[in-house]
CHARMM-style PDB file with segment names, atoms N, HN, CA, C and O in Angstrom:
ATOM      1  N   MET     1       2.252  11.393   6.624  1.00  0.00      PROA
ATOM      2  CA  MET     1       2.045  10.308   5.381  1.00  0.00      PROA
ATOM      3  C   MET     1       0.688   9.368   6.030  1.00  0.00      PROA
ATOM      4  O   MET     1       0.293   9.345   7.196  1.00  0.00      PROA
ATOM      5  N   ASN     2       0.215   8.712   4.974  1.00  0.00      PROA
ATOM      6  HN  ASN     2       0.536   8.731   4.027  1.00  0.00      PROA
ATOM      7  CA  ASN     2      -1.163   7.823   5.179  1.00  0.00      PROA
ATOM      8  C   ASN     2      -0.693   6.678   5.207  1.00  0.00      PROA
ATOM      9  O   ASN     2       0.084   6.229   4.364  1.00  0.00      PROA
ATOM     10  N   VAL     3      -1.300   5.827   6.606  1.00  0.00      PROA
ATOM     11  HN  VAL     3      -1.932   6.191   7.290  1.00  0.00      PROA
ATOM     12  CA  VAL     3      -1.361   4.213   6.264  1.00  0.00      PROA
ATOM     13  C   VAL     3      -1.166   3.159   5.452  1.00  0.00      PROA
ATOM     14  O   VAL     3      -1.035   1.973   5.755  1.00  0.00      PROA
ATOM     15  N   ASP     4      -1.147   4.128   3.489  1.00  0.00      PROA
ATOM     16  HN  ASP     4      -1.253   5.091   3.243  1.00  0.00      PROA
ATOM     17  CA  ASP     4      -1.577   2.704   2.333  1.00  0.00      PROA
ATOM     18  C   ASP     4       0.497   3.415   2.338  1.00  0.00      PROA
ATOM     19  O   ASP     4       1.208   2.477   1.975  1.00  0.00      PROA
ATOM     20  N   ARG     5       1.264   4.569   2.615  1.00  0.00      PROA
ATOM     21  HN  ARG     5       0.686   5.330   2.910  1.00  0.00      PROA
ATOM     22  CA  ARG     5       2.033   4.509   2.561  1.00  0.00      PROA
ATOM     23  C   ARG     5       3.281   4.142   3.523  1.00  0.00      PROA
ATOM     24  O   ARG     5       4.476   3.885   3.379  1.00  0.00      PROA
ATOM     25  N   ILE     6       2.220   4.273   4.736  1.00  0.00      PROA
ATOM     26  HN  ILE     6       1.249   4.481   4.854  1.00  0.00      PROA
ATOM     27  CA  ILE     6       3.072   3.533   5.628  1.00  0.00      PROA
ATOM     28  C   ILE     6       3.582   1.762   5.988  1.00  0.00      PROA
ATOM     29  O   ILE     6       4.463   1.205   6.644  1.00  0.00      PROA
ATOM     30  N   MET     7       2.271   1.307   4.994  1.00  0.00      PROA
ATOM     31  HN  MET     7       1.556   1.760   4.461  1.00  0.00      PROA
ATOM     32  CA  MET     7       2.401  -0.262   4.894  1.00  0.00      PROA
ATOM     33  C   MET     7       3.079  -0.528   4.440  1.00  0.00      PROA
ATOM     34  O   MET     7       3.958  -1.277   4.867  1.00  0.00      PROA
ATOM     35  N   PHE     8       3.012  -0.013   3.253  1.00  0.00      PROA
ATOM     36  HN  PHE     8       2.299   0.595   2.906  1.00  0.00      PROA
ATOM     37  CA  PHE     8       4.269  -0.483   1.644  1.00  0.00      PROA
ATOM     38  C   PHE     8       5.279  -0.406   2.299  1.00  0.00      PROA
ATOM     39  O   PHE     8       5.965  -1.406   2.516  1.00  0.00      PROA
ATOM     40  N   ALA     9       5.760   1.448   3.007  1.00  0.00      PROA
ATOM     41  HN  ALA     9       5.203   2.260   2.831  1.00  0.00      PROA
ATOM     42  CA  ALA     9       6.877   0.496   3.571  1.00  0.00      PROA
ATOM     43  C   ALA     9       7.700   0.370   4.173  1.00  0.00      PROA
ATOM     44  O   ALA     9       8.886   0.665   4.026  1.00  0.00      PROA
ATOM     45  N   PHE    10       6.775  -0.417   5.479  1.00  0.00      PROA
ATOM     46  HN  PHE    10       5.812  -0.656   5.598  1.00  0.00      PROA
ATOM     47  CA  PHE    10       7.195  -1.258   6.399  1.00  0.00      PROA
ATOM     48  C   PHE    10       7.275  -2.632   5.809  1.00  0.00      PROA
ATOM     49  O   PHE    10       8.084  -3.405   6.321  1.00  0.00      PROA
ATOM     50  N   ALA    11       6.106  -3.291   4.189  1.00  0.00      PROA
ATOM     51  HN  ALA    11       5.448  -2.663   3.773  1.00  0.00      PROA
ATOM     52  CA  ALA    11       6.566  -4.002   4.499  1.00  0.00      PROA
ATOM     53  C   ALA    11       7.584  -4.230   3.619  1.00  0.00      PROA
ATOM     54  O   ALA    11       8.376  -5.138   3.875  1.00  0.00      PROA
ATOM     55  N   GLY    12       7.764  -3.302   2.219  1.00  0.00      PROA
ATOM     56  HN  GLY    12       7.121  -2.564   2.012  1.00  0.00      PROA
ATOM     57  CA  GLY    12       9.277  -3.250   1.360  1.00  0.00      PROA
ATOM     58  C   GLY    12      10.433  -3.805   2.556  1.00  0.00      PROA
ATOM     59  O   GLY    12      11.044  -4.873   2.494  1.00  0.00      PROA
ATOM     60  N   ALA    13      10.547  -2.732   3.686  1.00  0.00      PROA
ATOM     61  HN  ALA    13      10.051  -1.865   3.736  1.00  0.00      PROA
ATOM     62  CA  ALA    13      11.576  -2.855   4.760  1.00  0.00      PROA
ATOM     63  C   ALA    13      11.510  -4.320   5.409  1.00  0.00      PROA
ATOM     64  O   ALA    13      12.600  -4.827   5.674  1.00  0.00      PROA
ATOM     65  N   MET    14      10.327  -5.071   5.702  1.00  0.00      PROA
ATOM     66  HN  MET    14       9.441  -4.659   5.487  1.00  0.00      PROA
ATOM     67  CA  MET    14      11.045  -6.618   6.333  1.00  0.00      PROA
ATOM     68  C   MET    14      11.099  -7.551   5.061  1.00  0.00      PROA
ATOM     69  O   MET    14      11.801  -8.562   5.035  1.00  0.00      PROA
ATOM     70  N   ASN    15      10.248  -7.108   3.926  1.00  0.00      PROA
ATOM     71  HN  ASN    15       9.678  -6.287   3.947  1.00  0.00      PROA
ATOM     72  CA  ASN    15      10.618  -8.227   2.885  1.00  0.00      PROA
ATOM     73  C   ASN    15      12.010  -7.595   2.554  1.00  0.00      PROA
ATOM     74  O   ASN    15      12.331  -8.040   1.452  1.00  0.00      PROA
ATOM     75  N   LEU    16      13.041  -6.695   3.060  1.00  0.00      PROA
ATOM     76  HN  LEU    16      12.780  -6.334   3.955  1.00  0.00      PROA
ATOM     77  CA  LEU    16      14.207  -6.351   2.586  1.00  0.00      PROA
ATOM     78  C   LEU    16      15.427  -7.203   3.410  1.00  0.00      PROA
ATOM     79  O   LEU    16      16.315  -7.911   2.934  1.00  0.00      PROA
ATOM     80  N   LEU    17      15.003  -6.715   5.460  1.00  0.00      PROA
ATOM     81  HN  LEU    17      14.282  -6.140   5.847  1.00  0.00      PROA
ATOM     82  CA  LEU    17      15.318  -7.854   5.947  1.00  0.00      PROA
ATOM     83  C   LEU    17      14.853  -9.133   5.856  1.00  0.00      PROA
ATOM     84  O   LEU    17      15.856  -9.716   5.444  1.00  0.00      PROA
ATOM     85  N   GLY    18      14.405  -9.564   5.915  1.00  0.00      PROA
ATOM     86  HN  GLY    18      13.591  -9.090   6.250  1.00  0.00      PROA
ATOM     87  CA  GLY    18      13.689 -11.284   5.569  1.00  0.00      PROA
ATOM     88  C   GLY    18      14.742 -11.704   4.788  1.00  0.00      PROA
ATOM     89  O   GLY    18      15.386 -12.652   5.237  1.00  0.00      PROA
ATOM     90  N   LEU    19      15.270 -10.971   3.133  1.00  0.00      PROA
ATOM     91  HN  LEU    19      14.746 -10.201   2.768  1.00  0.00      PROA
ATOM     92  CA  LEU    19      15.969 -11.697   1.936  1.00  0.00      PROA
ATOM     93  C   LEU    19      17.517 -11.284   3.107  1.00  0.00      PROA
ATOM     94  O   LEU    19      18.383 -12.145   2.946  1.00  0.00      PROA
ATOM     95  N   VAL    20      17.856 -10.393   3.961  1.00  0.00      PROA
ATOM     96  HN  VAL    20      17.154  -9.693   4.091  1.00  0.00      PROA
ATOM     97  CA  VAL    20      19.313 -10.031   3.852  1.00  0.00      PROA
ATOM     98  C   VAL    20      19.549 -11.188   5.146  1.00  0.00      PROA
ATOM     99  O   VAL    20      20.630 -11.764   5.025  1.00  0.00      PROA
ATOM    100  N   LEU    21      18.780 -11.606   6.293  1.00  0.00      PROA
ATOM    101  HN  LEU    21      17.902 -11.138   6.392  1.00  0.00      PROA
ATOM    102  CA  LEU    21      18.579 -12.740   7.270  1.00  0.00      PROA
ATOM    103  C   LEU    21      18.851 -13.781   6.871  1.00  0.00      PROA
ATOM    104  O   LEU    21      19.580 -14.490   7.564  1.00  0.00      PROA
ATOM    105  N   GLY    22      18.132 -14.480   5.009  1.00  0.00      PROA
ATOM    106  HN  GLY    22      17.539 -13.905   4.446  1.00  0.00      PROA
ATOM    107  CA  GLY    22      18.224 -15.316   4.973  1.00  0.00      PROA
ATOM    108  C   GLY    22      20.075 -15.711   4.162  1.00  0.00      PROA
ATOM    109  O   GLY    22      21.026 -16.491   4.132  1.00  0.00      PROA
ATOM    110  N   TYR    23      19.568 -14.607   3.717  1.00  0.00      PROA
ATOM    111  HN  TYR    23      18.795 -13.973   3.741  1.00  0.00      PROA
ATOM    112  CA  TYR    23      21.489 -15.065   3.526  1.00  0.00      PROA
ATOM    113  C   TYR    23      22.266 -15.096   3.638  1.00  0.00      PROA
ATOM    114  O   TYR    23      22.914 -15.938   3.016  1.00  0.00      PROA
ATOM    115  N   TRP    24      22.794 -14.355   4.383  1.00  0.00      PROA
ATOM    116  HN  TRP    24      22.268 -13.671   4.888  1.00  0.00      PROA
ATOM    117  CA  TRP    24      23.833 -13.841   5.732  1.00  0.00      PROA
ATOM    118  C   TRP    24      23.723 -14.819   7.495  1.00  0.00      PROA
ATOM    119  O   TRP    24      24.716 -15.157   8.139  1.00  0.00      PROA
ATOM    120  N   LEU    25      22.440 -15.046   7.861  1.00  0.00      PROA
ATOM    121  HN  LEU    25      21.633 -14.772   7.337  1.00  0.00      PROA
ATOM    122  CA  LEU    25      22.418 -15.405   8.947  1.00  0.00      PROA
ATOM    123  C   LEU    25      21.636 -16.887   8.706  1.00  0.00      PROA
ATOM    124  O   LEU    25      22.215 -17.832   9.241  1.00  0.00      PROA
ATOM    125  N   HSD    26      20.839 -17.095   8.234  1.00  0.00      PROA
ATOM    126  HN  HSD    26      20.369 -16.327   7.799  1.00  0.00      PROA
ATOM    127  CA  HSD    26      20.458 -18.454   8.061  1.00  0.00      PROA
ATOM    128  C   HSD    26      19.080 -18.505   7.117  1.00  0.00      PROA
ATOM    129  O   HSD    26      18.336 -17.635   6.663  1.00  0.00      PROA
ATOM    130  N   PRO    27      19.112 -19.795   7.058  1.00  0.00      PROA
ATOM    131  CA  PRO    27      18.083 -19.699   5.734  1.00  0.00      PROA
ATOM    132  C   PRO    27      16.626 -19.722   6.493  1.00  0.00      PROA
ATOM    133  O   PRO    27      15.809 -19.137   5.782  1.00  0.00      PROA
ATOM    134  N   TYR    28      16.307 -19.987   7.153  1.00  0.00      PROA
ATOM    135  HN  TYR    28      16.970 -20.462   7.731  1.00  0.00      PROA
ATOM    136  CA  TYR    28      14.902 -19.328   8.070  1.00  0.00      PROA
ATOM    137  C   TYR    28      14.791 -18.266   7.927  1.00  0.00      PROA
ATOM    138  O   TYR    28      13.701 -17.932   8.392  1.00  0.00      PROA
ATOM    139  N   GLY    29      15.578 -17.037   7.319  1.00  0.00      PROA
ATOM    140  HN  GLY    29      16.463 -17.308   6.942  1.00  0.00      PROA
ATOM    141  CA  GLY    29      15.240 -15.872   7.692  1.00  0.00      PROA
ATOM    142  C   GLY    29      14.645 -15.892   6.600  1.00  0.00      PROA
ATOM    143  O   GLY    29      14.531 -14.674   6.463  1.00  0.00      PROA
ATOM    144  N   PHE    30      14.033 -16.443   5.443  1.00  0.00      PROA
ATOM    145  HN  PHE    30      14.125 -17.432   5.554  1.00  0.00      PROA
ATOM    146  CA  PHE    30      13.391 -16.560   4.342  1.00  0.00      PROA
ATOM    147  C   PHE    30      11.983 -16.070   4.764  1.00  0.00      PROA
ATOM    148  O   PHE    30      11.268 -15.138   4.395  1.00  0.00      PROA
ATOM    149  N   LEU    31      11.807 -17.518   6.110  1.00  0.00      PROA
ATOM    150  HN  LEU    31      12.388 -18.275   6.410  1.00  0.00      PROA
ATOM    151  CA  LEU    31      10.822 -17.354   6.121  1.00  0.00      PROA
ATOM    152  C   LEU    31       9.515 -16.096   6.562  1.00  0.00      PROA
ATOM    153  O   LEU    31       8.288 -15.993   6.558  1.00  0.00      PROA
ATOM    154  N   LEU    32      10.840 -15.230   6.944  1.00  0.00      PROA
ATOM    155  HN  LEU    32      11.836 -15.313   6.947  1.00  0.00      PROA
ATOM    156  CA  LEU    32       9.601 -13.842   6.805  1.00  0.00      PROA
ATOM    157  C   LEU    32       9.715 -13.014   5.680  1.00  0.00      PROA
ATOM    158  O   LEU    32       9.237 -11.884   5.785  1.00  0.00      PROA
ATOM    159  N   SER    33      10.235 -13.332   4.646  1.00  0.00      PROA
ATOM    160  HN  SER    33      10.623 -14.249   4.561  1.00  0.00      PROA
ATOM    161  CA  SER    33       9.789 -12.411   3.625  1.00  0.00      PROA
ATOM    162  C   SER    33       8.323 -13.043   3.050  1.00  0.00      PROA
ATOM    163  O   SER    33       7.250 -12.480   2.834  1.00  0.00      PROA
ATOM    164  N   ALA    34       8.795 -14.635   2.877  1.00  0.00      PROA
ATOM    165  HN  ALA    34       9.666 -15.092   3.052  1.00  0.00      PROA
ATOM    166  CA  ALA    34       7.134 -15.367   2.459  1.00  0.00      PROA
ATOM    167  C   ALA    34       5.917 -15.025   3.485  1.00  0.00      PROA
ATOM    168  O   ALA    34       4.747 -15.037   3.103  1.00  0.00      PROA
ATOM    169  N   PHE    35       6.384 -14.649   5.131  1.00  0.00      PROA
ATOM    170  HN  PHE    35       7.334 -14.639   5.441  1.00  0.00      PROA
ATOM    171  CA  PHE    35       4.969 -14.370   5.987  1.00  0.00      PROA
ATOM    172  C   PHE    35       4.750 -13.038   4.951  1.00  0.00      PROA
ATOM    173  O   PHE    35       3.910 -13.164   4.060  1.00  0.00      PROA
ATOM    174  N   VAL    36       5.384 -11.967   5.049  1.00  0.00      PROA
ATOM    175  HN  VAL    36       6.067 -11.864   5.773  1.00  0.00      PROA
ATOM    176  CA  VAL    36       4.804 -10.629   4.253  1.00  0.00      PROA
ATOM    177  C   VAL    36       4.235 -10.605   3.403  1.00  0.00      PROA
ATOM    178  O   VAL    36       3.203  -9.953   3.246  1.00  0.00      PROA
ATOM    179  N   GLY    37       5.020 -11.661   2.252  1.00  0.00      PROA
ATOM    180  HN  GLY    37       5.858 -12.191   2.380  1.00  0.00      PROA
ATOM    181  CA  GLY    37       4.438 -11.943   0.765  1.00  0.00      PROA
ATOM    182  C   GLY    37       2.967 -12.234   0.856  1.00  0.00      PROA
ATOM    183  O   GLY    37       2.143 -11.675   0.132  1.00  0.00      PROA
ATOM    184  N   LEU    38       2.626 -13.235   1.880  1.00  0.00      PROA
ATOM    185  HN  LEU    38       3.295 -13.689   2.468  1.00  0.00      PROA
ATOM    186  CA  LEU    38       1.059 -14.151   1.436  1.00  0.00      PROA
ATOM    187  C   LEU    38       0.329 -12.804   2.609  1.00  0.00      PROA
ATOM    188  O   LEU    38      -0.803 -12.330   2.510  1.00  0.00      PROA
ATOM    189  N   ASN    39       1.399 -12.433   3.672  1.00  0.00      PROA
ATOM    190  HN  ASN    39       2.319 -12.817   3.752  1.00  0.00      PROA
ATOM    191  CA  ASN    39       0.121 -11.359   4.392  1.00  0.00      PROA
ATOM    192  C   ASN    39      -0.300  -9.616   3.319  1.00  0.00      PROA
ATOM    193  O   ASN    39      -1.134  -8.743   3.558  1.00  0.00      PROA
ATOM    194  N   MET    40       0.241  -9.685   2.708  1.00  0.00      PROA
ATOM    195  HN  MET    40       0.918 -10.395   2.514  1.00  0.00      PROA
ATOM    196  CA  MET    40       0.139  -8.497   1.138  1.00  0.00      PROA
ATOM    197  C   MET    40      -0.658  -9.427   0.588  1.00  0.00      PROA
ATOM    198  O   MET    40      -1.801  -8.972   0.546  1.00  0.00      PROA
ATOM    199  N   LEU    41      -0.565 -11.175  -0.122  1.00  0.00      PROA
ATOM    200  HN  LEU    41       0.363 -11.545  -0.088  1.00  0.00      PROA
ATOM    201  CA  LEU    41      -1.368 -11.351  -0.924  1.00  0.00      PROA
ATOM    202  C   LEU    41      -3.033 -11.204  -0.528  1.00  0.00      PROA
ATOM    203  O   LEU    41      -3.976 -10.896  -1.257  1.00  0.00      PROA
ATOM    204  N   GLN    42      -2.998 -11.571   1.011  1.00  0.00      PROA
ATOM    205  HN  GLN    42      -2.233 -11.821   1.603  1.00  0.00      PROA
ATOM    206  CA  GLN    42      -4.260 -11.853   1.091  1.00  0.00      PROA
ATOM    207  C   GLN    42      -5.101 -10.570   1.915  1.00  0.00      PROA
ATOM    208  O   GLN    42      -6.220 -10.961   2.249  1.00  0.00      PROA
ATOM    209  N   SER    43      -4.905  -9.553   2.200  1.00  0.00      PROA
ATOM    210  HN  SER    43      -3.996  -9.236   1.929  1.00  0.00      PROA
ATOM    211  CA  SER    43      -4.257  -7.935   2.264  1.00  0.00      PROA
ATOM    212  C   SER    43      -5.195  -7.684   0.744  1.00  0.00      PROA
ATOM    213  O   SER    43      -6.366  -7.307   0.710  1.00  0.00      PROA
ATOM    214  N   ALA    44      -4.508  -7.938  -0.198  1.00  0.00      PROA
ATOM    215  HN  ALA    44      -3.556  -8.245  -0.170  1.00  0.00      PROA
ATOM    216  CA  ALA    44      -5.160  -7.471  -1.143  1.00  0.00      PROA
ATOM    217  C   ALA    44      -6.182  -7.765  -1.676  1.00  0.00      PROA
ATOM    218  O   ALA    44      -6.634  -7.318  -2.730  1.00  0.00      PROA
ATOM    219  N   PHE    45      -6.806  -8.879  -0.681  1.00  0.00      PROA
ATOM    220  HN  PHE    45      -6.438  -9.243   0.175  1.00  0.00      PROA
ATOM    221  CA  PHE    45      -8.055  -9.945  -1.921  1.00  0.00      PROA
ATOM    222  C   PHE    45      -9.092  -9.500  -0.579  1.00  0.00      PROA
ATOM    223  O   PHE    45     -10.221  -9.124  -0.894  1.00  0.00      PROA
ATOM    224  N   THR    46      -8.851  -9.523   0.424  1.00  0.00      PROA
ATOM    225  HN  THR    46      -7.934  -9.829   0.680  1.00  0.00      PROA
ATOM    226  CA  THR    46      -9.536  -9.494   1.836  1.00  0.00      PROA
ATOM    227  C   THR    46      -9.711  -8.059   2.548  1.00  0.00      PROA
ATOM    228  O   THR    46     -10.745  -7.830   3.176  1.00  0.00      PROA
ATOM    229  N   GLY    47      -8.757  -7.159   2.452  1.00  0.00      PROA
ATOM    230  HN  GLY    47      -7.917  -7.345   1.942  1.00  0.00      PROA
ATOM    231  CA  GLY    47      -8.701  -5.917   2.892  1.00  0.00      PROA
ATOM    232  C   GLY    47      -7.965  -6.059   4.342  1.00  0.00      PROA
ATOM    233  O   GLY    47      -7.011  -5.322   4.592  1.00  0.00      PROA
ATOM    234  N   PHE    48      -8.220  -6.594   4.872  1.00  0.00      PROA
ATOM    235  HN  PHE    48      -8.995  -7.193   4.669  1.00  0.00      PROA
ATOM    236  CA  PHE    48      -7.731  -6.733   5.956  1.00  0.00      PROA
ATOM    237  C   PHE    48      -6.243  -6.890   6.260  1.00  0.00      PROA
ATOM    238  O   PHE    48      -5.546  -7.498   5.448  1.00  0.00      PROA
ATOM    239  N   CYS    49      -5.759  -6.432   7.270  1.00  0.00      PROA
ATOM    240  HN  CYS    49      -6.325  -5.938   7.929  1.00  0.00      PROA
ATOM    241  CA  CYS    49      -4.698  -5.702   7.488  1.00  0.00      PROA
ATOM    242  C   CYS    49      -4.534  -5.681   9.133  1.00  0.00      PROA
ATOM    243  O   CYS    49      -5.563  -5.446   9.765  1.00  0.00      PROA
ATOM    244  N   PRO    50      -3.806  -5.818   9.573  1.00  0.00      PROA
ATOM    245  CA  PRO    50      -3.552  -6.074  11.657  1.00  0.00      PROA
ATOM    246  C   PRO    50      -2.833  -4.958  11.357  1.00  0.00      PROA
ATOM    247  O   PRO    50      -3.686  -4.239  10.838  1.00  0.00      PROA
ATOM    248  N   MET    51      -1.887  -4.401  11.352  1.00  0.00      PROA
ATOM    249  HN  MET    51      -1.193  -4.985  11.774  1.00  0.00      PROA
ATOM    250  CA  MET    51      -1.142  -2.981  11.345  1.00  0.00      PROA
ATOM    251  C   MET    51      -2.055  -1.927  10.145  1.00  0.00      PROA
ATOM    252  O   MET    51      -2.342  -0.908  10.775  1.00  0.00      PROA
ATOM    253  N   ALA    52      -2.313  -1.871   9.452  1.00  0.00      PROA
ATOM    254  HN  ALA    52      -2.080  -2.698   8.941  1.00  0.00      PROA
ATOM    255  CA  ALA    52      -3.282  -0.738   9.476  1.00  0.00      PROA
ATOM    256  C   ALA    52      -4.136  -0.051  10.006  1.00  0.00      PROA
ATOM    257  O   ALA    52      -4.376   1.156   9.962  1.00  0.00      PROA
ATOM    258  N   ILE    53      -4.959  -1.572  10.932  1.00  0.00      PROA
ATOM    259  HN  ILE    53      -4.764  -2.552  10.967  1.00  0.00      PROA
ATOM    260  CA  ILE    53      -6.191  -1.283  11.742  1.00  0.00      PROA
ATOM    261  C   ILE    53      -5.048  -0.416  13.176  1.00  0.00      PROA
ATOM    262  O   ILE    53      -5.137   0.791  13.397  1.00  0.00      PROA
ATOM    263  N   VAL    54      -4.347  -1.088  13.742  1.00  0.00      PROA
ATOM    264  HN  VAL    54      -4.276  -2.069  13.562  1.00  0.00      PROA
ATOM    265  CA  VAL    54      -3.085  -0.226  14.487  1.00  0.00      PROA
ATOM    266  C   VAL    54      -2.777   1.272  13.894  1.00  0.00      PROA
ATOM    267  O   VAL    54      -2.654   2.346  14.484  1.00  0.00      PROA
ATOM    268  N   LEU    55      -2.742   1.118  13.258  1.00  0.00      PROA
ATOM    269  HN  LEU    55      -2.842   0.246  12.780  1.00  0.00      PROA
ATOM    270  CA  LEU    55      -1.778   2.679  12.675  1.00  0.00      PROA
ATOM    271  C   LEU    55      -3.317   3.241  12.806  1.00  0.00      PROA
ATOM    272  O   LEU    55      -3.269   3.693  13.950  1.00  0.00      PROA
ATOM    273  N   LYS    56      -4.653   3.493  12.342  1.00  0.00      PROA
ATOM    274  HN  LYS    56      -4.692   3.126  11.412  1.00  0.00      PROA
ATOM    275  CA  LYS    56      -5.650   3.497  12.542  1.00  0.00      PROA
ATOM    276  C   LYS    56      -6.078   4.258  13.804  1.00  0.00      PROA
ATOM    277  O   LYS    56      -6.357   5.447  13.955  1.00  0.00      PROA
ATOM    278  N   LYS    57      -6.061   3.585  14.370  1.00  0.00      PROA
ATOM    279  HN  LYS    57      -5.834   2.618  14.247  1.00  0.00      PROA
ATOM    280  CA  LYS    57      -6.337   3.632  16.135  1.00  0.00      PROA
ATOM    281  C   LYS    57      -5.057   4.202  16.722  1.00  0.00      PROA
ATOM    282  O   LYS    57      -4.882   4.352  17.931  1.00  0.00      PROA
ATOM    283  N   MET    58      -4.160   4.516  15.761  1.00  0.00      PROA
ATOM    284  HN  MET    58      -4.302   4.394  14.779  1.00  0.00      PROA
ATOM    285  CA  MET    58      -2.870   5.853  16.558  1.00  0.00      PROA
ATOM    286  C   MET    58      -3.493   6.924  15.759  1.00  0.00      PROA
ATOM    287  O   MET    58      -3.212   8.010  16.268  1.00  0.00      PROA
ATOM    288  N   GLY    59      -4.306   7.060  14.597  1.00  0.00      PROA
ATOM    289  HN  GLY    59      -4.534   6.178  14.184  1.00  0.00      PROA
ATOM    290  CA  GLY    59      -4.373   8.194  14.286  1.00  0.00      PROA
ATOM    291  C   GLY    59      -4.402   8.772  13.208  1.00  0.00      PROA
ATOM    292  O   GLY    59      -4.944   9.809  12.825  1.00  0.00      PROA
ATOM    293  N   MET    60      -3.441   7.621  12.484  1.00  0.00      PROA
ATOM    294  HN  MET    60      -3.001   6.778  12.795  1.00  0.00      PROA
ATOM    295  CA  MET    60      -3.290   8.122  10.859  1.00  0.00      PROA
ATOM    296  C   MET    60      -4.569   8.198  10.115  1.00  0.00      PROA
ATOM    297  O   MET    60      -5.673   7.680  10.278  1.00  0.00      PROA
ATOM    298  N   GLN    61      -4.087   8.972   9.287  1.00  0.00      PROA
ATOM    299  HN  GLN    61      -3.189   9.393   9.154  1.00  0.00      PROA
ATOM    300  CA  GLN    61      -5.272   8.814   8.073  1.00  0.00      PROA
ATOM    301  C   GLN    61      -4.622   8.178   6.814  1.00  0.00      PROA
ATOM    302  O   GLN    61      -3.541   8.194   6.225  1.00  0.00      PROA
ATOM    303  N   PRO    62      -5.785   7.641   6.718  1.00  0.00      PROA
ATOM    304  CA  PRO    62      -6.476   5.858   6.012  1.00  0.00      PROA
ATOM    305  C   PRO    62      -6.133   6.649   4.083  1.00  0.00      PROA
ATOM    306  O   PRO    62      -6.528   7.751   3.703  1.00  0.00      PROA
ATOM    307  N   GLY    63      -5.380   5.703   3.313  1.00  0.00      PROA
ATOM    308  HN  GLY    63      -5.059   4.808   3.621  1.00  0.00      PROA
ATOM    309  CA  GLY    63      -5.781   6.148   2.030  1.00  0.00      PROA
ATOM    310  C   GLY    63      -6.796   5.399   1.341  1.00  0.00      PROA
ATOM    311  O   GLY    63      -7.849   5.047   1.874  1.00  0.00      PROA
ATOM    312  N   CYS    64      -6.354   5.072  -0.271  1.00  0.00      PROA
ATOM    313  HN  CYS    64      -5.499   5.357  -0.704  1.00  0.00      PROA
ATOM    314  CA  CYS    64      -7.556   4.260  -0.689  1.00  0.00      PROA
ATOM    315  C   CYS    64      -7.416   2.319  -0.582  1.00  0.00      PROA
ATOM    316  O   CYS    64      -8.107   1.330  -0.824  1.00  0.00      PROA
ATOM    317  N   ALA    65      -6.131   2.645  -0.091  1.00  0.00      PROA
ATOM    318  HN  ALA    65      -5.569   3.449   0.105  1.00  0.00      PROA
ATOM    319  CA  ALA    65      -6.640   0.979   0.187  1.00  0.00      PROA
ATOM    320  C   ALA    65      -7.216   0.519   1.506  1.00  0.00      PROA
ATOM    321  O   ALA    65      -8.186  -0.234   1.585  1.00  0.00      PROA
ATOM    322  N   PHE    66      -6.531   1.040   2.579  1.00  0.00      PROA
ATOM    323  HN  PHE    66      -5.742   1.652   2.515  1.00  0.00      PROA
ATOM    324  CA  PHE    66      -7.320   0.438   3.139  1.00  0.00      PROA
ATOM    325  C   PHE    66      -8.046   1.735   4.314  1.00  0.00      PROA
ATOM    326  O   PHE    66      -7.726   2.189   5.413  1.00  0.00      PROA
ATOM    327  N   LYS    67      -9.296   1.983   3.208  1.00  0.00      PROA
ATOM    328  HN  LYS    67      -9.556   1.614   2.316  1.00  0.00      PROA
ATOM    329  CA  LYS    67     -10.521   2.553   4.089  1.00  0.00      PROA
ATOM    330  C   LYS    67     -11.267   1.719   5.281  1.00  0.00      PROA
ATOM    331  OT1 LYS    67     -12.197   2.231   5.905  1.00  0.00      PROA
TER     332      LYS     67
END
């Protein structure tokens, strides 16, 4: 797997986790989904993603989104 696929999978999982937490535990769980969404939006415009940097340093191959 490359960095792009890992990032999309992780962001999707965190988004779903935020929805589950917000629905079943506490409405503040929705803040996790909001944070993930905002990070994805800023990453689309700036190309800066902290997790992508960490994954590259761990030796994962970058895809076309995070070169």
